[in-house]
N, CA, C and O atoms as a GROMACS GRO file, in nm:
protein
  344
    1MET      N    1   8.144   7.361  11.461
    1MET     CA    2   8.284   7.350  11.416
    1MET      C    3   8.355   7.482  11.444
    1MET      O    4   8.300   7.589  11.420
    2SER      N    5   8.474   7.473  11.494
    2SER     CA    6   8.549   7.594  11.524
    2SER      C    7   8.621   7.645  11.399
    2SER      O    8   8.645   7.570  11.304
    3LYS      N    9   8.652   7.771  11.402
    3LYS     CA   10   8.723   7.834  11.291
    3LYS      C   11   8.862   7.772  11.278
    3LYS      O   12   8.933   7.757  11.377
    4ASN      N   13   8.899   7.737  11.156
    4ASN     CA   14   9.030   7.673  11.137
    4ASN      C   15   9.119   7.745  11.036
    4ASN      O   16   9.214   7.687  10.985
    5LYS      N   17   9.086   7.871  11.008
    5LYS     CA   18   9.174   7.948  10.918
    5LYS      C   19   9.158   8.097  10.944
    5LYS      O   20   9.057   8.144  10.997
    6ILE      N   21   9.260   8.169  10.906
    6ILE     CA   22   9.261   8.315  10.913
    6ILE      C   23   9.232   8.364  10.772
    6ILE      O   24   9.287   8.311  10.675
    7THR      N   25   9.147   8.464  10.760
    7THR     CA   26   9.112   8.517  10.628
    7THR      C   27   9.174   8.654  10.606
    7THR      O   28   9.217   8.721  10.699
    8VAL      N   29   9.177   8.695  10.479
    8VAL     CA   30   9.223   8.829  10.444
    8VAL      C   31   9.138   8.932  10.518
    8VAL      O   32   9.190   9.031  10.570
    9ALA      N   33   9.008   8.908  10.524
    9ALA     CA   34   8.918   9.001  10.594
    9ALA      C   35   8.954   9.012  10.742
    9ALA      O   36   8.946   9.120  10.800
   10ASP      N   37   8.992   8.900  10.804
   10ASP     CA   38   9.034   8.902  10.945
   10ASP      C   39   9.153   8.995  10.964
   10ASP      O   40   9.154   9.081  11.052
   11VAL      N   41   9.253   8.976  10.881
   11VAL     CA   42   9.377   9.054  10.894
   11VAL      C   43   9.352   9.201  10.862
   11VAL      O   44   9.402   9.289  10.932
   12GLU      N   45   9.274   9.228  10.756
   12GLU     CA   46   9.242   9.366  10.722
   12GLU      C   47   9.167   9.436  10.834
   12GLU      O   48   9.193   9.552  10.864
   13ALA      N   49   9.074   9.365  10.897
   13ALA     CA   50   8.996   9.424  11.007
   13ALA      C   51   9.087   9.459  11.125
   13ALA      O   52   9.071   9.564  11.187
   14ILE      N   53   9.181   9.372  11.154
   14ILE     CA   54   9.275   9.400  11.263
   14ILE      C   55   9.357   9.526  11.230
   14ILE      O   56   9.370   9.615  11.314
   15TYR      N   57   9.411   9.532  11.109
   15TYR     CA   58   9.493   9.648  11.071
   15TYR      C   59   9.410   9.776  11.071
   15TYR      O   60   9.454   9.879  11.123
   16GLU      N   61   9.291   9.770  11.015
   16GLU     CA   62   9.206   9.889  11.005
   16GLU      C   63   9.161   9.940  11.142
   16GLU      O   64   9.131  10.058  11.156
   17ASN      N   65   9.155   9.853  11.240
   17ASN     CA   66   9.115   9.892  11.375
   17ASN      C   67   9.234   9.918  11.467
   17ASN      O   68   9.219   9.926  11.589
   18SER      N   69   9.351   9.930  11.408
   18SER     CA   70   9.473   9.956  11.484
   18SER      C   71   9.504  10.105  11.485
   18SER      O   72   9.460  10.180  11.398
   19GLU      N   73   9.581  10.146  11.583
   19GLU     CA   74   9.629  10.285  11.591
   19GLU      C   75   9.766  10.289  11.524
   19GLU      O   76   9.857  10.214  11.562
   20ILE      N   77   9.782  10.377  11.425
   20ILE     CA   78   9.905  10.385  11.347
   20ILE      C   79   9.973  10.519  11.372
   20ILE      O   80   9.909  10.624  11.368
   21LYS      N   81  10.103  10.514  11.398
   21LYS     CA   82  10.183  10.636  11.410
   21LYS      C   83  10.301  10.623  11.314
   21LYS      O   84  10.369  10.521  11.310
   22VAL      N   85  10.324  10.731  11.238
   22VAL     CA   86  10.431  10.732  11.139
   22VAL      C   87  10.526  10.846  11.172
   22VAL      O   88  10.483  10.957  11.204
   23SER      N   89  10.655  10.818  11.165
   23SER     CA   90  10.753  10.925  11.184
   23SER      C   91  10.863  10.915  11.080
   23SER      O   92  10.895  10.808  11.029
   24LYS      N   93  10.919  11.031  11.050
   24LYS     CA   94  11.032  11.040  10.957
   24LYS      C   95  11.155  11.065  11.043
   24LYS      O   96  11.157  11.156  11.125
   25GLU      N   97  11.257  10.984  11.024
   25GLU     CA   98  11.378  10.993  11.106
   25GLU      C   99  11.501  11.020  11.018
   25GLU      O  100  11.524  10.953  10.918
   26PHE      N  101  11.578  11.118  11.058
   26PHE     CA  102  11.707  11.150  10.996
   26PHE      C  103  11.697  11.178  10.846
   26PHE      O  104  11.795  11.164  10.773
   27GLY      N  105  11.578  11.218  10.801
   27GLY     CA  106  11.560  11.256  10.661
   27GLY      C  107  11.563  11.143  10.561
   27GLY      O  108  11.561  11.167  10.440
   28LYS      N  109  11.568  11.017  10.611
   28LYS     CA  110  11.573  10.907  10.515
   28LYS      C  111  11.513  10.776  10.565
   28LYS      O  112  11.529  10.672  10.502
   29THR      N  113  11.444  10.782  10.678
   29THR     CA  114  11.386  10.661  10.734
   29THR      C  115  11.241  10.686  10.774
   29THR      O  116  11.209  10.788  10.835
   30THR      N  117  11.154  10.592  10.740
   30THR     CA  118  11.016  10.594  10.784
   30THR      C  119  11.000  10.488  10.892
   30THR      O  120  11.040  10.373  10.873
   31VAL      N  121  10.943  10.527  11.005
   31VAL     CA  122  10.916  10.434  11.114
   31VAL      C  123  10.765  10.432  11.136
   31VAL      O  124  10.703  10.536  11.155
   32VAL      N  125  10.708  10.313  11.134
   32VAL     CA  126  10.564  10.298  11.156
   32VAL      C  127  10.542  10.210  11.279
   32VAL      O  128  10.592  10.098  11.287
   33SER      N  129  10.467  10.264  11.374
   33SER     CA  130  10.428  10.189  11.493
   33SER      C  131  10.280  10.159  11.480
   33SER      O  132  10.200  10.248  11.449
   34CYS      N  133  10.243  10.036  11.505
   34CYS     CA  134  10.105   9.990  11.490
   34CYS      C  135  10.061   9.925  11.620
   34CYS      O  136  10.111   9.820  11.658
   35LYS      N  137   9.967   9.991  11.688
   35LYS     CA  138   9.911   9.935  11.811
   35LYS      C  139   9.785   9.858  11.774
   35LYS      O  140   9.684   9.918  11.735
   36LEU      N  141   9.792   9.726  11.785
   36LEU     CA  142   9.679   9.641  11.749
   36LEU      C  143   9.564   9.661  11.847
   36LEU      O  144   9.584   9.713  11.957
   37PRO      N  145   9.442   9.621  11.808
   37PRO     CA  146   9.327   9.639  11.897
   37PRO      C  147   9.344   9.578  12.036
   37PRO      O  148   9.284   9.625  12.132
   38ASN      N  149   9.427   9.474  12.049
   38ASN     CA  150   9.448   9.411  12.180
   38ASN      C  151   9.560   9.477  12.260
   38ASN      O  152   9.589   9.435  12.372
   39GLY      N  153   9.623   9.580  12.203
   39GLY     CA  154   9.728   9.653  12.272
   39GLY      C  155   9.869   9.615  12.233
   39GLY      O  156   9.964   9.687  12.266
   40PHE      N  157   9.887   9.502  12.163
   40PHE     CA  158  10.020   9.460  12.118
   40PHE      C  159  10.071   9.560  12.014
   40PHE      O  160   9.994   9.609  11.933
   41VAL      N  161  10.200   9.591  12.016
   41VAL     CA  162  10.258   9.690  11.926
   41VAL      C  163  10.359   9.624  11.832
   41VAL      O  164  10.445   9.548  11.875
   42ILE      N  165  10.345   9.656  11.704
   42ILE     CA  166  10.439   9.613  11.600
   42ILE      C  167  10.507   9.739  11.547
   42ILE      O  168  10.440   9.838  11.519
   43VAL      N  169  10.640   9.736  11.533
   43VAL     CA  170  10.714   9.849  11.479
   43VAL      C  171  10.795   9.802  11.359
   43VAL      O  172  10.866   9.701  11.366
   44GLU      N  173  10.784   9.875  11.250
   44GLU     CA  174  10.860   9.844  11.129
   44GLU      C  175  10.924   9.972  11.077
   44GLU      O  176  10.878  10.082  11.107
   45SER      N  177  11.031   9.957  10.999
   45SER     CA  178  11.097  10.074  10.941
   45SER      C  179  11.142  10.044  10.799
   45SER      O  180  11.157   9.929  10.758
   46SER      N  181  11.162  10.154  10.726
   46SER     CA  182  11.212  10.145  10.589
   46SER      C  183  11.305  10.264  10.568
   46SER      O  184  11.272  10.376  10.606
   47SER      N  185  11.420  10.239  10.509
   47SER     CA  186  11.519  10.346  10.490
   47SER      C  187  11.575  10.345  10.349
   47SER      O  188  11.565  10.246  10.276
   48CYS      N  189  11.634  10.457  10.313
   48CYS     CA  190  11.710  10.465  10.189
   48CYS      C  191  11.851  10.511  10.224
   48CYS      O  192  11.874  10.561  10.334
   49VAL      N  193  11.944  10.496  10.134
   49VAL     CA  194  12.083  10.533  10.159
   49VAL      C  195  12.100  10.685  10.148
   49VAL      O  196  12.164  10.746  10.233
   50ASP      N  197  12.043  10.744  10.044
   50ASP     CA  198  12.058  10.887  10.018
   50ASP      C  199  11.926  10.958  10.045
   50ASP      O  200  11.824  10.920   9.988
   51PRO      N  201  11.924  11.060  10.131
   51PRO     CA  202  11.800  11.132  10.159
   51PRO      C  203  11.731  11.189  10.035
   51PRO      O  204  11.610  11.212  10.038
   52ILE      N  205  11.804  11.211   9.928
   52ILE     CA  206  11.743  11.259   9.804
   52ILE      C  207  11.640  11.159   9.752
   52ILE      O  208  11.542  11.197   9.689
   53ASN      N  209  11.662  11.031   9.779
   53ASN     CA  210  11.573  10.925   9.732
   53ASN      C  211  11.459  10.896   9.829
   53ASN      O  212  11.376  10.809   9.802
   54PHE      N  213  11.454  10.966   9.941
   54PHE     CA  214  11.352  10.938  10.042
   54PHE      C  215  11.212  10.965   9.989
   54PHE      O  216  11.186  11.071   9.930
   55ASP      N  217  11.123  10.869  10.009
   55ASP     CA  218  10.982  10.881   9.970
   55ASP      C  219  10.900  10.827  10.086
   55ASP      O  220  10.890  10.706  10.105
   56ALA      N  221  10.840  10.918  10.163
   56ALA     CA  222  10.766  10.878  10.282
   56ALA      C  223  10.649  10.785  10.249
   56ALA      O  224  10.622  10.690  10.323
   57ALA      N  225  10.580  10.812  10.138
   57ALA     CA  226  10.466  10.728  10.100
   57ALA      C  227  10.512  10.586  10.069
   57ALA      O  228  10.446  10.490  10.108
   58MET      N  229  10.622  10.573   9.999
   58MET     CA  230  10.675  10.441   9.967
   58MET      C  231  10.719  10.371  10.096
   58MET      O  232  10.693  10.252  10.114
   59GLY      N  233  10.786  10.444  10.183
   59GLY     CA  234  10.828  10.386  10.311
   59GLY      C  235  10.710  10.339  10.393
   59GLY      O  236  10.715  10.232  10.454
   60MET      N  237  10.603  10.419  10.394
   60MET     CA  238  10.482  10.380  10.468
   60MET      C  239  10.422  10.252  10.411
   60MET      O  240  10.381  10.164  10.486
   61GLU      N  241  10.418  10.242  10.280
   61GLU     CA  242  10.361  10.123  10.216
   61GLU      C  243  10.444   9.999  10.246
   61GLU      O  244  10.390   9.892  10.272
   62ILE      N  245  10.576  10.013  10.242
   62ILE     CA  246  10.664   9.900  10.274
   62ILE      C  247  10.640   9.856  10.418
   62ILE      O  248  10.628   9.736  10.445
   63CYS      N  249  10.635   9.952  10.509
   63CYS     CA  250  10.612   9.919  10.650
   63CYS      C  251  10.475   9.856  10.672
   63CYS      O  252  10.461   9.762  10.749
   64LYS      N  253  10.374   9.910  10.604
   64LYS     CA  254  10.239   9.855  10.618
   64LYS      C  255  10.238   9.708  10.577
   64LYS      O  256  10.181   9.624  10.647
   65GLN      N  257  10.300   9.676  10.464
   65GLN     CA  258  10.301   9.538  10.416
   65GLN      C  259  10.373   9.446  10.516
   65GLN      O  260  10.330   9.334  10.540
   66ARG      N  261  10.481   9.495  10.574
   66ARG     CA  262  10.553   9.416  10.674
   66ARG      C  263  10.466   9.394  10.799
   66ARG      O  264  10.466   9.286  10.857
   67ILE      N  265  10.393   9.497  10.838
   67ILE     CA  266  10.305   9.486  10.955
   67ILE      C  267  10.193   9.386  10.926
   67ILE      O  268  10.162   9.302  11.010
   68VAL      N  269  10.133   9.396  10.809
   68VAL     CA  270  10.026   9.302  10.771
   68VAL      C  271  10.080   9.159  10.771
   68VAL      O  272  10.013   9.068  10.819
   69ASN      N  273  10.200   9.139  10.718
   69ASN     CA  274  10.261   9.005  10.720
   69ASN      C  275  10.280   8.956  10.862
   69ASN      O  276  10.258   8.838  10.891
   70LYS      N  277  10.321   9.044  10.952
   70LYS     CA  278  10.340   9.006  11.093
   70LYS      C  279  10.206   8.971  11.157
   70LYS      O  280  10.198   8.878  11.237
   71ILE      N  281  10.101   9.045  11.123
   71ILE     CA  282   9.967   9.014  11.176
   71ILE      C  283   9.927   8.873  11.133
   71ILE      O  284   9.872   8.797  11.213
   72TRP      N  285   9.953   8.838  11.007
   72TRP     CA  286   9.924   8.702  10.959
   72TRP      C  287   9.994   8.599  11.046
   72TRP      O  288   9.933   8.501  11.089
   73GLU      N  289  10.122   8.621  11.072
   73GLU     CA  290  10.200   8.526  11.154
   73GLU      C  291  10.143   8.516  11.295
   73GLU      O  292  10.124   8.406  11.348
   74LEU      N  293  10.116   8.630  11.356
   74LEU     CA  294  10.065   8.630  11.493
   74LEU      C  295   9.928   8.565  11.503
   74LEU      O  296   9.901   8.489  11.596
   75GLU      N  297   9.841   8.594  11.408
   75GLU     CA  298   9.707   8.535  11.410
   75GLU      C  299   9.713   8.385  11.382
   75GLU      O  300   9.636   8.308  11.440
   76GLY      N  301   9.804   8.344  11.294
   76GLY     CA  302   9.821   8.200  11.270
   76GLY      C  303   9.869   8.128  11.394
   76GLY      O  304   9.821   8.019  11.426
   77TYR      N  305   9.963   8.187  11.464
   77TYR     CA  306  10.013   8.128  11.588
   77TYR      C  307   9.901   8.119  11.692
   77TYR      O  308   9.884   8.016  11.758
   78LYS      N  309   9.825   8.227  11.706
   78LYS     CA  310   9.715   8.228  11.803
   78LYS      C  311   9.613   8.120  11.770
   78LYS      O  312   9.566   8.049  11.859
   79LEU      N  313   9.578   8.107  11.643
   79LEU     CA  314   9.481   8.006  11.602
   79LEU      C  315   9.535   7.865  11.628
   79LEU      O  316   9.461   7.777  11.674
   80GLN      N  317   9.662   7.843  11.597
   80GLN     CA  318   9.721   7.711  11.622
   80GLN      C  319   9.714   7.676  11.770
   80GLN      O  320   9.685   7.561  11.806
   81CYS      N  321   9.741   7.772  11.857
   81CYS     CA  322   9.731   7.749  12.002
   81CYS      C  323   9.588   7.714  12.042
   81CYS      O  324   9.566   7.623  12.122
   82GLU      N  325   9.491   7.786  11.986
   82GLU     CA  326   9.351   7.760  12.018
   82GLU      C  327   9.309   7.621  11.973
   82GLU      O  328   9.242   7.549  12.046
   83LEU      N  329   9.349   7.582  11.852
   83LEU     CA  330   9.313   7.451  11.800
   83LEU      C  331   9.382   7.339  11.878
   83LEU      O  332   9.323   7.233  11.901
   84ALA      N  333   9.505   7.362  11.918
   84ALA     CA  334   9.578   7.260  11.994
   84ALA      C  335   9.518   7.239  12.133
   84ALA      O  336   9.531   7.131  12.191
   85ALA      N  337   9.454   7.342  12.185
   85ALA     CA  338   9.396   7.333  12.319
   85ALA      C  339   9.260   7.261  12.320
   85ALA      O  340   9.208   7.229  12.426
   86GLN      N  341   9.205   7.237  12.202
   86GLN     CA  342   9.072   7.172  12.195
   86GLN      C  343   9.082   7.023  12.217
   86GLN      O  344   8.981   6.953  12.214
   0.00000   0.00000   0.00000
């Protein structure tokens, strides 16, 4: 029987084996680039209105969650294509 679902462990493994680059832009924006193990790149950002409120750690966490959500979508699409081809 072929695999018919994506697991949390699948998504975590992809993220953990990805290359992550974080940059701070204009004193109020966090930009996270994530190069997946297959070479595909996901870029997310998080900003605040006032630089006084900027928190790089919070921005990184927001971006990470968005990237993980995107990995779920991409892996689901890939699996659907594989199952449809059977």
